N, C-alpha and C positions, 0 to 999 in steps of 0.2 A: 832429766835425772831421775833414777828410780829410787823411790823412797824405801826405807827398810819396813818391813811389817813387824809390829810388836808381838811377841809370842804371849798368849794367854795361857799360862801353863798352870796357874794355882788357882783353886776354887775357894772363895770365900761365901761362907752361908751365913745368913741372918734371918731370924724369924721375926716376923711382924704380923699386926692384925691385918685381916683380908682388905679393910679399908685403907691401909698404908699401901699395900702392894697395888690396889686399884689406883690410887693417887699417883704412883710411880709410873705406871702404865699410861695413864691419861697425859701426864707430863711428857713421857718420852713420845707419845704420839704426836703431842702438839709441836715437837722438834723434829720430828721425821727420823726418829731413833728407835732401836730396840731398848728394852728395858734395861738390859745389861749395859749398853754404849752410854744410856742417860746415867746410870748410876756410876760407872767410871769416870766419866766426864765430871759429875757434881763432885766425886770425892777428890779427883785431882785438882779441880778448881779449889776447893776447900783446903786440901793440903798446901797449895801454893800461896793461898792468902795468909795460912798459918806460918808461912816462911819454910815450908818443906819442898824441896825439889826432887822429883822421882824422874829418873831416866826412863824415856819411853812411854810416859803417861798420856792420857788423852789429851 
């Protein structure tokens, strides 16, 4: 069965210190993910933990 791809059609930008961005990169690499995939997955998990479900979330 073919799974539907989620459209990433909205850009969200956040300013951080370089050290924070470097930490995100390190965490993403350790999970064999891109920085964007890591951030999407982490945010989706936190939203779920907060009781907020998002259709098509990572």
